[in-house]
C-alpha angles and dihedrals in degrees: 000000000000124000119210118221107212132203101261127227101237095182136020092254098044115119100160139359146184120264095225101176143357116219091190135050134208111292095028119129116230133190130204108282097027114134104241104168147003119234126197114214127182088276112026150001109252136185119240120213127207114247095192137048123241148089122298103246103170134010104206101178118053126223113275095028111146129202096035106166122232111264093019112139107253101170142359129231128202118214120242113288096020123124120238088221087076089070119080130199115311093018096293120135113264114252135205131212132237116010091347096267111130124219130204135186119262091203093257095084093259122112114248113217118232132191115280114266117266115260113275113260116258112268119254114267114273118267106283123238126223124232091261091055095256121130120258109222113222135151117254090247092051091051092050094049090046090053092049091050094042092239125158108232090205087068094055125085112217123227097192127097112310090002096302114167113237136184095273091055093054094045090051094047121106119223112261094015115156122230114268113251111250131197113250111270123230116245112266117258111265117256113256113269121245117270111269119266113263138148111329117251092248092052092052092046090055089060089059097037091124094048129080115240142154117237112223116198114220114245123213094269094051091048092052093046091051093048097045096045092046088051090048096053092043098047107026117076098222124198127174136226122190133197138170115225125197112226105185095103090046094049091050093050091044091055091051094047093047091050090054094043097046094097090053092048093250116149115168121204128208086248090061089059090047091053092050093045092051092047091053092044090054088056091048093048102031093174087074093051091083146107133214112247105182102261098016145029123248112214115197133213099207125055106241105182120196118206123200113236119189117224132171108292098005145346145272129214104211114188131235100208121209088007093164090066097046128091121241091251091052091049090049094051093045093047092051091051094047093046092050093049091044090058089051090046090237100128120122115232093251089059094062104025122082136025126115101237138041140196125214113188120190095159092107088062092055095254110152097199141337143166117252126209116241114247106223134265086027115100097213146006130202117222110205123201133194124290107242133171112258137168112261134178115237121179090343094307129107115244141161122248138170104249129191120197118215131184123199114208108204135195102228091204089068107023128038124211097260092049092049089049091053090052094048090047089054091050090051092048093053094047095047091048100035094169087070088067090060097053 
């Protein structure tokens, strides 16, 4: 019996991907857990593991193929002991004509009779259905073993991708076992909507027919960014809160801490302090530590702070989880690791999906201030500008201070103006008195 290997959905928003590399070839034996291919999504290149055992009979999608749809058959496995001759072109079972008896030439021009082909093996049991009417996902081999053992697949918890039941799960199951109770799962994030209709490419090109230009085809990442940000501006009622924050005390403390940490290779950035300050402020104003979930708001206990990282052709927002409980040096080390792997497109989905709040810092590019677009389902994002020396009035006297301008973009469905102002006030207080973050 053949087993189809399907193009996996490696993230909730993935609709298609590029088959970047095969790590196996036709005729290779694979076991459950073996890395068989590398898939490029809109965000990362990820390894794909086999969930069944068998021999690679046919590879149907070549390396480098783009636009492979999720759940498209990309290869075919034969189970142990099966003959590859039973597979026809394109992965279909080979067929015979007439009454099923094959004939071959004996070299003298006369057909030489051969024994009738063995009866085709019984098909694998149909995909089972759970008590609530939903499909139970199981590999063909797992379904067959379950049928032979008289096991109810609804009573078996799968360990494969997206909870798929594989051979090892069935072999380890005990007859009559009841399904393990699971916590209710959150609804998957909706796939990004298509880009809005506008002038067709050919119509736009006609406008510039007398001008030289280079046509750049959108890759998967650029398409997703365009769709998600269009969706964000169309569906999220943004409003903006702005504050100026004096950095002189922070810069002094940062210099002292970096001098002491130099021997250990610790070098803190201003952004590390901003991450920590925002994480603590989310704890202080928990109503802002929230995400929009369609017909309700999810309010979180931990401060999971996403940070925008620019890469060639787009950006990632890797997440510092439990940032309120981490030291500045731990945040710094983790951020450097996530940023490096983001630029190599080596982040796993769980490292850039989630959180309720994000930071976008363009200060290192000399930008004084800007307004960032909220990344749904986040409820807010902080745009951070450069720290520049400005005249300020202190106690009635004119002085010079290093001032950083920040803008908080807020989803008004989740956070009202007064609540957003309280959060931004807390961020300012932590950054202007950085020692308070260390207590």
